[in-house]
N, C-alpha and C positions, 0 to 999 in steps of 0.2 A: 742623435740617438735616444736620448731621454725622452724627447717628445713624441716618438714612435712607440715607445714603450708605455708612455703614458696613454696614449691614444688606444693602443691596444688593449691595455688593462681596463679602461672606460667603457670600451666596447664589449668587452667580455663581461664586466659588471652588469652592463645595460642588458645583455642576452640573459645572463642568470637571473636577473631580478625579473624580467618579463616570463621567462619559463617557470619561476616559483610562484608568481602570481597566477599564472595559468593553471599550474598545479593545485594550488589551493583553492581556487574557483571551482575547477572540475571536482575536487574533494567534497566541497561544500555541495554542489549540485547532486553529487551521488549519496551524500547523506540526507539530504531533503527527499530525493526520490525514494531511498529506503524507508524512511519514515512515512511517506505518503502509501507507499505499498503495505507497509506493515498495519498502518491504521485501517486500510481497505480490507485486508485479511481479517483482522480482529472484528470489523463491522460485519462481514459477511459470516463470521463463524457464529457471531451473537445472533444475527438474523436467521441463520439456518437452525440454531437451538431453539430460537422461539417459534419458529414454523412447525419444528417436529413436536414440540410440547403441545401446540394448538392441535395438530393433526391428532395427536395421541388423545387429547381430551375430547375431541370431536368424535373419535372412534368410539371412547367409552360412553360418551353421551348416546350415540347412536344404538350401541349394544344396550344399554340401560333403558332406553325407551321402548314403550310396548309398540308392538308392530301395528299399523293401522289396519283396521277391520275392514274386510272386503265385502261388497254387497254380493249375496248369491244371485246366480245367473237364473233366471225363470225360463 
């Protein structure tokens, strides 16, 4: 009877250990994916901000530049 109890306990501990390892691995994977997503979102926001600044500067430069002279039609 003790052998059956010992065998059952070993199987249960093995199953628990396997489940725990899978859970920790999954948690690590999710954390890594979150970090990658966060970095991508930060980069996208930074690039969007730079693009908007450039567009505003280009717009101001175009408004400040004199209009090109047109030749009169004959």
